VOLO-133188 format. One record per atom (N, C-alpha, C): residue number from 1; residue in one letter; atom name; x, y, z. Coordinates in pm, 1 decimal, always signed. Layout:
BEGIN
(atom NUM a CA (X Y Z))
...
***
This chain:
BEGIN
(atom 1 x N (+1386.8 +4364.2 +15787.5))
(atom 1 x CA (+1462.1 +4269.8 +15838.8))
(atom 1 x C (+1427.8 +4226.9 +15984.2))
(atom 2 x N (+1442.8 +4100.6 +16027.1))
(atom 2 x CA (+1396.3 +4064.5 +16160.2))
(atom 2 x C (+1532.2 +4072.3 +16246.2))
(atom 3 x N (+1489.2 +4073.6 +16379.5))
(atom 3 x CA (+1586.9 +4069.7 +16483.1))
(atom 3 x C (+1575.8 +3941.4 +16560.0))
(atom 4 x N (+1676.2 +3875.2 +16617.8))
(atom 4 x CA (+1672.5 +3759.4 +16683.6))
(atom 4 x C (+1751.0 +3774.0 +16814.8))
(atom 5 x N (+1701.4 +3731.1 +16919.5))
(atom 5 x CA (+1764.7 +3747.2 +17061.7))
(atom 5 x C (+1770.1 +3607.5 +17119.3))
(atom 6 x N (+1886.8 +3574.4 +17164.9))
(atom 6 x CA (+1909.9 +3450.9 +17230.9))
(atom 6 x C (+2012.9 +3484.4 +17341.7))
(atom 7 x N (+2006.7 +3400.3 +17455.0))
(atom 7 x CA (+2101.8 +3407.2 +17559.4))
(atom 7 x C (+2167.4 +3270.0 +17585.2))
(atom 8 x N (+2281.6 +3277.3 +17643.0))
(atom 8 x CA (+2352.1 +3141.1 +17669.3))
(atom 8 x C (+2383.4 +3145.1 +17823.3))
(atom 9 x N (+2345.3 +3043.9 +17894.7))
(atom 9 x CA (+2393.1 +3031.7 +18028.8))
(atom 9 x C (+2482.5 +2918.1 +18043.6))
(atom 10 x N (+2590.1 +2944.4 +18123.4))
(atom 10 x CA (+2683.5 +2833.3 +18152.4))
(atom 10 x C (+2723.3 +2843.7 +18293.4))
(atom 11 x N (+2740.9 +2729.7 +18371.4))
(atom 11 x CA (+2777.8 +2731.1 +18505.7))
(atom 11 x C (+2893.2 +2633.7 +18521.1))
(atom 12 x N (+2990.0 +2684.5 +18597.9))
(atom 12 x CA (+3103.2 +2599.6 +18629.2))
(atom 12 x C (+3072.2 +2504.1 +18744.0))
(atom 13 x N (+3109.9 +2368.9 +18723.0))
(atom 13 x CA (+3074.9 +2261.6 +18825.0))
(atom 13 x C (+3191.1 +2202.8 +18887.0))
(atom 14 x N (+3312.6 +2253.2 +18831.8))
(atom 14 x CA (+3427.8 +2195.6 +18903.5))
(atom 14 x C (+3501.1 +2303.5 +18978.8))
(atom 15 x N (+3588.6 +2264.9 +19069.9))
(atom 15 x CA (+3673.5 +2358.7 +19150.1))
(atom 15 x C (+3769.5 +2434.0 +19062.1))
(atom 16 x N (+3822.9 +2369.5 +18976.3))
(atom 16 x CA (+3925.7 +2436.6 +18882.8))
(atom 16 x C (+3871.8 +2468.7 +18747.9))
(atom 17 x N (+3935.3 +2531.5 +18675.7))
(atom 17 x CA (+3902.8 +2570.8 +18540.5))
(atom 17 x C (+4002.5 +2532.8 +18445.0))
(atom 18 x N (+4013.3 +2387.1 +18422.8))
(atom 18 x CA (+4122.7 +2343.4 +18343.4))
(atom 18 x C (+4073.7 +2305.4 +18214.3))
(atom 19 x N (+4147.4 +2324.8 +18105.4))
(atom 19 x CA (+4107.7 +2294.9 +17973.7))
(atom 19 x C (+4062.0 +2154.3 +17943.7))
(atom 20 x N (+4112.5 +2054.9 +18016.4))
(atom 20 x CA (+4065.0 +1924.1 +18014.8))
(atom 20 x C (+3957.8 +1884.6 +18086.7))
(atom 21 x N (+3912.2 +1954.8 +18190.4))
(atom 21 x CA (+3799.9 +1918.9 +18289.1))
(atom 21 x C (+3682.6 +2009.7 +18295.8))
(atom 22 x N (+3686.7 +2128.8 +18240.3))
(atom 22 x CA (+3565.8 +2223.0 +18262.6))
(atom 22 x C (+3454.6 +2163.6 +18184.7))
(atom 23 x N (+3336.5 +2193.8 +18239.9))
(atom 23 x CA (+3200.4 +2160.9 +18190.1))
(atom 23 x C (+3175.3 +2231.8 +18058.9))
(atom 24 x N (+3151.1 +2170.5 +17949.6))
(atom 24 x CA (+3107.5 +2242.7 +17823.9))
(atom 24 x C (+2946.9 +2252.8 +17808.4))
(atom 25 x N (+2873.8 +2174.9 +17896.4))
(atom 25 x CA (+2725.9 +2191.1 +17878.8))
(atom 25 x C (+2680.5 +2338.7 +17908.8))
(atom 26 x N (+2582.5 +2378.8 +17828.9))
(atom 26 x CA (+2539.3 +2517.4 +17854.8))
(atom 26 x C (+2390.1 +2512.0 +17802.6))
(atom 27 x N (+2313.3 +2614.6 +17826.6))
(atom 27 x CA (+2175.7 +2636.7 +17785.9))
(atom 27 x C (+2171.2 +2747.3 +17683.6))
(atom 28 x N (+2095.1 +2725.1 +17571.0))
(atom 28 x CA (+2058.7 +2834.0 +17484.4))
(atom 28 x C (+1916.7 +2872.5 +17500.1))
(atom 29 x N (+1884.6 +2996.2 +17536.6))
(atom 29 x CA (+1749.4 +3036.3 +17555.2))
(atom 29 x C (+1704.2 +3139.6 +17451.1))
(atom 30 x N (+1594.4 +3101.1 +17392.2))
(atom 30 x CA (+1527.7 +3184.3 +17290.0))
(atom 30 x C (+1419.5 +3272.6 +17345.9))
(atom 31 x N (+1375.1 +3376.4 +17275.6))
(atom 31 x CA (+1272.9 +3484.7 +17319.4))
(atom 31 x C (+1144.5 +3411.1 +17349.2))
(atom 32 x N (+1115.7 +3314.4 +17279.6))
(atom 32 x CA (+981.4 +3242.3 +17288.3))
(atom 32 x C (+974.9 +3148.3 +17417.5))
(atom 33 x N (+1083.4 +3147.5 +17479.4))
(atom 33 x CA (+1090.7 +3062.3 +17608.4))
(atom 33 x C (+1133.0 +2924.3 +17586.6))
(atom 34 x N (+1176.4 +2884.4 +17477.1))
(atom 34 x CA (+1230.2 +2749.1 +17442.0))
(atom 34 x C (+1379.1 +2761.4 +17486.9))
(atom 35 x N (+1424.5 +2661.5 +17560.1))
(atom 35 x CA (+1557.2 +2637.5 +17603.8))
(atom 35 x C (+1613.7 +2511.0 +17544.3))
(atom 36 x N (+1736.6 +2507.7 +17496.6))
(atom 36 x CA (+1791.9 +2400.6 +17438.5))
(atom 36 x C (+1923.0 +2373.8 +17517.6))
(atom 37 x N (+1931.7 +2250.6 +17565.7))
(atom 37 x CA (+2068.4 +2217.0 +17631.9))
(atom 37 x C (+2161.8 +2178.9 +17520.2))
(atom 38 x N (+2283.0 +2233.2 +17539.0))
(atom 38 x CA (+2385.3 +2219.1 +17426.3))
(atom 38 x C (+2521.2 +2192.8 +17497.8))
(atom 39 x N (+2618.2 +2132.8 +17423.8))
(atom 39 x CA (+2758.7 +2122.4 +17463.1))
(atom 39 x C (+2857.0 +2122.0 +17352.9))
(atom 40 x N (+2974.5 +2133.4 +17381.9))
(atom 40 x CA (+3069.6 +2116.2 +17280.2))
(atom 40 x C (+3069.3 +1983.9 +17210.1))
(atom 41 x N (+3123.0 +1971.9 +17076.1))
(atom 41 x CA (+3125.2 +1847.5 +17015.0))
(atom 41 x C (+3206.9 +1760.8 +17100.8))
(atom 42 x N (+3199.5 +1630.2 +17073.9))
(atom 42 x CA (+3279.6 +1522.3 +17161.9))
(atom 42 x C (+3424.1 +1539.7 +17137.8))
(atom 43 x N (+3462.4 +1576.0 +17024.1))
(atom 43 x CA (+3603.7 +1591.4 +16988.6))
(atom 43 x C (+3670.3 +1703.2 +17082.3))
(atom 44 x N (+3586.9 +1788.4 +17128.0))
(atom 44 x CA (+3643.2 +1884.7 +17226.8))
(atom 44 x C (+3570.9 +1867.3 +17373.0))
(atom 45 x N (+3568.6 +1737.2 +17412.2))
(atom 45 x CA (+3536.2 +1703.2 +17538.0))
(atom 45 x C (+3384.8 +1752.8 +17577.8))
(atom 46 x N (+3293.2 +1754.7 +17469.8))
(atom 46 x CA (+3164.6 +1776.4 +17509.5))
(atom 46 x C (+3084.4 +1656.8 +17545.3))
(atom 47 x N (+2965.3 +1670.4 +17571.8))
(atom 47 x CA (+2865.5 +1578.7 +17621.4))
(atom 47 x C (+2798.3 +1515.5 +17490.6))
(atom 48 x N (+2827.7 +1375.3 +17475.2))
(atom 48 x CA (+2778.8 +1324.9 +17337.7))
(atom 48 x C (+2609.9 +1301.6 +17350.7))
(atom 49 x N (+2552.1 +1335.4 +17459.5))
(atom 49 x CA (+2401.0 +1329.3 +17468.0))
(atom 49 x C (+2336.8 +1450.2 +17429.0))
(atom 50 x N (+2420.9 +1567.8 +17401.0))
(atom 50 x CA (+2358.0 +1693.4 +17375.1))
(atom 50 x C (+2410.5 +1730.0 +17233.0))
(atom 51 x N (+2325.0 +1814.5 +17163.3))
(atom 51 x CA (+2353.6 +1874.1 +17049.4))
(atom 51 x C (+2467.1 +1979.5 +17062.1))
(atom 52 x N (+2553.9 +1988.8 +16968.6))
(atom 52 x CA (+2652.2 +2098.3 +16975.2))
(atom 52 x C (+2619.1 +2223.0 +16884.3))
(atom 53 x N (+2689.4 +2336.3 +16914.6))
(atom 53 x CA (+2650.8 +2434.4 +16819.9))
(atom 53 x C (+2680.8 +2426.3 +16671.9))
(atom 54 x N (+2775.1 +2342.1 +16633.5))
(atom 54 x CA (+2791.1 +2323.4 +16485.8))
(atom 54 x C (+2661.2 +2237.4 +16435.4))
(atom 55 x N (+2608.5 +2149.4 +16502.2))
(atom 55 x CA (+2496.1 +2073.9 +16465.4))
(atom 55 x C (+2366.3 +2175.6 +16453.6))
(atom 56 x N (+2352.2 +2254.8 +16559.4))
(atom 56 x CA (+2247.0 +2352.6 +16550.7))
(atom 56 x C (+2262.5 +2443.2 +16445.9))
(atom 57 x N (+2369.7 +2492.2 +16411.9))
(atom 57 x CA (+2400.5 +2579.2 +16290.8))
(atom 57 x C (+2354.4 +2498.2 +16160.3))
(atom 58 x N (+2401.5 +2381.6 +16154.0))
(atom 58 x CA (+2368.1 +2307.6 +16031.8))
(atom 58 x C (+2214.1 +2283.1 +16014.8))
(atom 59 x N (+2141.3 +2266.2 +16141.4))
(atom 59 x CA (+1997.3 +2253.7 +16137.8))
(atom 59 x C (+1940.6 +2383.1 +16089.0))
(atom 60 x N (+1978.3 +2491.7 +16143.8))
(atom 60 x CA (+1927.4 +2621.7 +16095.6))
(atom 60 x C (+1943.7 +2634.7 +15944.0))
(atom 61 x N (+2061.3 +2608.7 +15892.8))
(atom 61 x CA (+2077.9 +2635.8 +15734.4))
(atom 61 x C (+1985.4 +2531.5 +15665.2))
(atom 62 x N (+1977.9 +2416.0 +15713.6))
(atom 62 x CA (+1888.8 +2311.1 +15640.2))
(atom 62 x C (+1732.5 +2356.4 +15657.8))
(atom 63 x N (+1691.4 +2402.4 +15766.5))
(atom 63 x CA (+1561.9 +2458.6 +15790.8))
(atom 63 x C (+1532.6 +2577.9 +15683.1))
(atom 64 x N (+1632.3 +2665.2 +15674.8))
(atom 64 x CA (+1611.5 +2781.1 +15584.5))
(atom 64 x C (+1606.9 +2733.7 +15434.3))
(atom 65 x N (+1685.6 +2634.2 +15394.1))
(atom 65 x CA (+1675.8 +2577.0 +15271.3))
(atom 65 x C (+1555.1 +2515.8 +15239.5))
(atom 66 x N (+1505.9 +2436.3 +15319.5))
(atom 66 x CA (+1373.9 +2363.3 +15304.2))
(atom 66 x C (+1266.0 +2463.2 +15299.4))
(atom 67 x N (+1255.6 +2574.4 +15382.6))
(atom 67 x CA (+1146.5 +2666.3 +15366.9))
(atom 67 x C (+1160.0 +2753.2 +15250.8))
(atom 68 x N (+1264.5 +2779.8 +15201.5))
(atom 68 x CA (+1298.7 +2850.8 +15063.4))
(atom 68 x C (+1244.4 +2773.4 +14961.5))
(atom 69 x N (+1285.0 +2645.1 +14956.7))
(atom 69 x CA (+1241.2 +2549.0 +14851.9))
(atom 69 x C (+1073.2 +2534.2 +14866.8))
(atom 70 x N (+1015.9 +2533.8 +14972.2))
(atom 70 x CA (+866.1 +2522.7 +14972.9))
(atom 70 x C (+810.1 +2660.0 +14920.8))
(atom 71 x N (+873.6 +2772.8 +14958.5))
(atom 71 x CA (+823.9 +2911.6 +14909.5))
(atom 71 x C (+820.7 +2914.0 +14754.7))
(atom 72 x N (+937.2 +2867.1 +14701.5))
(atom 72 x CA (+960.4 +2876.3 +14552.5))
(atom 72 x C (+863.6 +2782.9 +14487.5))
(atom 73 x N (+845.3 +2654.0 +14543.9))
(atom 73 x CA (+762.0 +2548.0 +14479.2))
(atom 73 x C (+608.1 +2577.0 +14488.5))
(atom 74 x N (+572.1 +2664.9 +14581.1))
(atom 74 x CA (+429.4 +2695.9 +14601.9))
(atom 74 x C (+368.5 +2784.6 +14494.9))
(atom 75 x N (+459.2 +2842.9 +14401.6))
(atom 75 x CA (+405.5 +2938.3 +14315.9))
(atom 75 x C (+370.8 +2867.4 +14191.8))
***
């Protein structure tokens, strides 16, 4: 079984920490050096220009399904 390590970095950019105004943007950092800027979904006051964790999760599932299909099809 493989192990995966990621880290998340978030910085507060407002004076207060209010549910309506705090910054949802953050960076997801992978072991290979790739960094993805992400945010909450727009429905939860996220940045519409960035992918949100739900989209990244769906992308990972779709990628796994595609690669499994390729592996099965290649026999």
